[in-house]
Steps between C-alpha positions, in 0.01 A plus 500: 500500500767763437526783749235348728728202561796718599280720716407187693869402527590841645207480741614159628859622530393790719280276712760231571831691485713453810671796665841351418411429138572698184288437193607616154277458197673466163292429193650377172288579196520496122370856521225470241205556736635784716222758537441809712292288738788258544751780543289665771481170690871423464605845619256505792631165624872561431548216250827469310447402139713298262404538135617248243655699216763333285619810316396705194208384280703274271625306803194507727244423229697201373375291791229696682192516282125497550279221364429726203870487409551867585805588710443624854778764509281811468256378764784425743654844448161659562483318833853610592410862427201471734720359778757776459246785478337380822819444696470120530838332562589262217780324322518283191599140450647418158540148369812478283421318174665457162327822393664686790841363406443609141408852622819529705570593859557873440177554309315288756606719793468823303136417431419486873700814578328693220163400646592600855509142627792452738412193706562188292524127559625256238433129460627263231225325307459151646291202386135525603474143620149550636371538142748268335722764336871425504625790285722743684791739460829305501711564804799634305281757321358626827848519653628710209200734511507541880873577499454765228206644692700517822793674331273763345303554823824520700649753259198729535556523877146632543363433851144531371530182296450187708541163332387261767734208432811717457429697816457176690820342366699814581354506850604140549852564367574826680307473825402131536146637514205267525338445163191705414437278196345163564712327233809564717331437835687285748208278595162544335350168610196560716536879464364556150174328416272475198128452564252400228138623486400155630714546810786267406827620655829447317861580568505816283271580208777381265429139600121499475506261203673222699300319769822392676537858625148529637501549878128471563173692469376789714156336522649188653807611700619807684816681391657393830447137400626543143807700604588281797872412462404135552249498212628210281424695181703799616783273611512329159516833314771631732709184461464513123610864477787454745616191312499692172716774656762247614546382142580851378846652504465877472755754620225760528260295712536751786365766265230314310409249776481245217220693334135411457394136554273536194801574278680191631182302437470629143868468407520140620168378354467694175859567397674211678749758628647558841275682742701815554316824562529615139659829606856381563659655191320829562607506866858418396503799264347738756735383774813549290382835364425641844809356669719644222346845550562471872861411430473160661582298189706567188396464137 
């Protein structure tokens, strides 16, 4: 349905928007089908766009290929150029894989800077449980890469370059700011939903493969019913997540808010590891680096 579907979404938003309500549309895309028609629609309706781009060709094309076997890098870059030329707001989301680690943090960030891309989010590769894949980047490899990336980014001291997770962690450390990144959100239960084409509603799109996190169906219940604090399904999920937090001892819990429930789910079920947020070592490094520069701690 393409653009026609989103045109209908925008029409319904305008029709039912309350005076006290703010609606923001953010679309995540692999970038391969961005056309002038899409760009015109996105700009006219003030959409923010996230494009999945893992890095230079040797990194991106290692995992993101068409059915023909051809890498998608050139097509993605073509879409990014269209967004930029037409003034559409966008950022990129990069999944950190073994290929990224092999490339190195400096070359990784230099690639984006050289291509005029300054708004970046990073995610460690995690198992794709919905399709039965358990391969992922080991936690210690991601920690090492993220710490090297932070140090290089920090040394550049370039306000144009925004790395979403680092900006959020610094905001939490320095200003106790509310998290702008869902993985560090204080309470995502009932606030972030995933909805399938069939109308099934889940706690977050990250849990769509597990029926235990299904809250209902829009054809059968209203959102008021599904999100009622007394909904037994919502209560069970909340108790599970709160119970998991109590079993974790983390000195940075006020910064990371115990991280994303999906990471705790994956670490405990796939790796048989504790359910920490997966960012603790990175936060520890950032905290000590910043506090040292502020003169609040010694070497």
